[in-house]
C-alpha distance (Angstrom), angle and dihedral (degrees) to the residues before:
residue distance angle dihedral
M1 . . .
K2 3.80 . .
R3 3.81 119.0 .
I4 3.80 112.4 -136.1
L5 3.80 99.2 175.8
H6 3.80 141.4 6.5
V7 3.80 119.3 178.3
E8 3.78 137.1 154.1
H9 3.77 124.2 -153.2
S10 3.76 137.6 174.8
A11 3.79 111.7 -94.6
C12 3.77 91.5 -111.5
S13 3.79 130.0 123.2
S14 3.82 90.1 -127.5
E15 3.84 87.6 67.0
L16 3.82 94.6 56.4
C17 3.81 94.4 86.9
Q18 3.81 91.3 57.4
I19 3.81 91.5 46.0
R20 3.81 91.3 50.6
G21 3.81 90.6 50.8
K22 3.80 92.4 51.8
V23 3.80 92.1 46.9
R24 3.81 90.0 51.3
E25 3.82 91.2 51.2
A26 3.80 92.0 48.9
C27 3.81 91.8 48.4
Q28 3.81 89.9 51.3
I29 3.82 89.4 53.0
L30 3.82 87.4 51.3
A31 3.85 88.8 53.2
Y32 3.80 97.4 -121.0
P33 3.81 114.3 163.1
E34 3.81 116.2 -108.4
N35 3.82 94.5 -101.7
D36 3.83 91.4 54.3
I37 3.82 90.6 45.7
N38 3.80 89.8 54.9
L39 3.81 92.6 48.5
I40 3.82 94.9 45.6
T41 3.80 90.2 48.0
L42 3.82 89.4 51.1
V43 3.82 90.6 50.4
I44 3.81 94.0 50.4
D45 3.80 90.1 46.2
E46 3.81 90.3 51.5
A47 3.81 92.6 47.6
C48 3.82 91.3 49.2
T49 3.80 90.6 47.8
N50 3.80 89.5 52.8
I51 3.82 90.2 50.7
I52 3.81 90.8 51.0
R53 3.81 94.0 44.5
Y54 3.80 102.6 37.9
A55 3.82 110.7 17.4
Y56 3.80 95.7 44.0
S57 3.83 98.6 20.4
G58 3.79 88.8 -143.3
E59 3.82 93.4 -52.8
P60 3.83 119.8 128.1
G61 3.78 114.8 -79.1
K62 3.76 145.6 134.7
I63 3.81 135.8 -106.4
A64 3.80 121.4 -157.1
L65 3.80 117.7 -161.4
E66 3.78 123.6 -166.9
I67 3.78 126.0 177.5
F68 3.78 121.5 -166.0
Q69 3.77 136.4 -179.3
H70 3.80 113.2 -140.0
E71 3.79 120.4 172.2
D72 3.82 106.2 -58.7
K73 3.82 97.7 -11.1
A74 3.76 142.4 72.5
I75 3.80 112.4 -138.0
F76 3.80 120.6 -153.8
H77 3.81 120.0 -164.4
L78 3.78 118.9 -168.6
Q79 3.78 112.3 -173.8
D80 3.77 129.0 -172.6
F81 3.79 128.4 -178.4
A82 3.79 98.2 -141.1
K83 3.79 130.4 109.3
C84 3.83 113.1 -49.5
I85 3.78 113.5 -99.7
D86 3.78 129.1 -146.5
K87 3.81 116.8 -103.6
S88 3.79 88.6 -124.4
C89 3.82 87.1 75.8
L90 3.82 86.9 75.0
E91 3.80 95.2 53.1
L92 3.77 116.5 111.7
R93 3.76 113.6 -124.6
E94 3.77 127.9 -161.5
K95 3.75 108.7 -114.2
N96 3.74 143.2 155.1
L97 3.81 108.2 -82.6
L98 3.79 89.8 -141.7
E99 3.81 91.3 63.0
P100 3.82 117.9 86.0
G101 3.79 121.6 -107.4
G102 3.78 136.1 37.9
L103 3.80 99.8 60.0
G104 3.81 93.4 101.2
L105 3.79 91.6 57.7
K106 3.81 90.0 47.9
I107 3.82 90.1 53.3
I108 3.82 90.8 48.8
Y109 3.81 90.8 54.4
Q110 3.81 92.9 45.1
V111 3.81 95.2 50.8
M112 3.80 101.3 38.0
D113 3.80 125.5 62.7
F114 3.84 96.2 -145.6
V115 3.81 130.3 23.0
Q116 3.80 124.1 -178.1
L117 3.77 143.5 147.1
L118 3.80 113.5 -121.8
P119 3.80 124.9 -156.0
P120 3.81 112.4 -96.6
H121 3.80 123.4 -108.3
G122 3.80 90.7 -108.9
D123 3.77 136.3 -6.3
V124 3.80 98.5 -52.7
G125 3.76 136.6 55.9
N126 3.77 140.3 29.3
I127 3.78 133.3 -102.4
L128 3.78 117.1 -153.9
E129 3.80 110.9 -161.0
L130 3.78 118.2 -160.0
K131 3.80 123.1 -179.5
K132 3.78 129.3 -166.5
Y133 3.79 126.7 -178.9
L134 3.77 113.5 -115.8
P135 3.79 119.4 -117.4
K136 3.80 112.5 -87.3
G137 3.79 112.4 -90.0
S138 3.81 95.2 20.1
Q139 3.83 98.3 98.5
């Protein structure tokens, strides 16, 4: 597995612009077409926003982002150091599209090929693993 990116940022909405820029650069290295780069960047932004809003509830914290290339996939790890969440938080639920909430998770599942919550590297935190197949011919 080849690491493409490892960064840590404060869990603060003012950091999202920098995170998006680094995700875009990594996706360009991985040879994704522009449309996929935009969608992947949106997904990572949404996941980071959820960490800021729900894992840390606006309190100070940290987000670690790692991007790897492994065989025919890019692997994105988003780690927080907040209270562990239940895997059921990642389950899609049927809901009225006019009601707020839940659309970000739906977008994450539509854009990415695999979505799962990994066990933390200790007794605190969460690791969201997202996988996306690489464009054909880019491996």
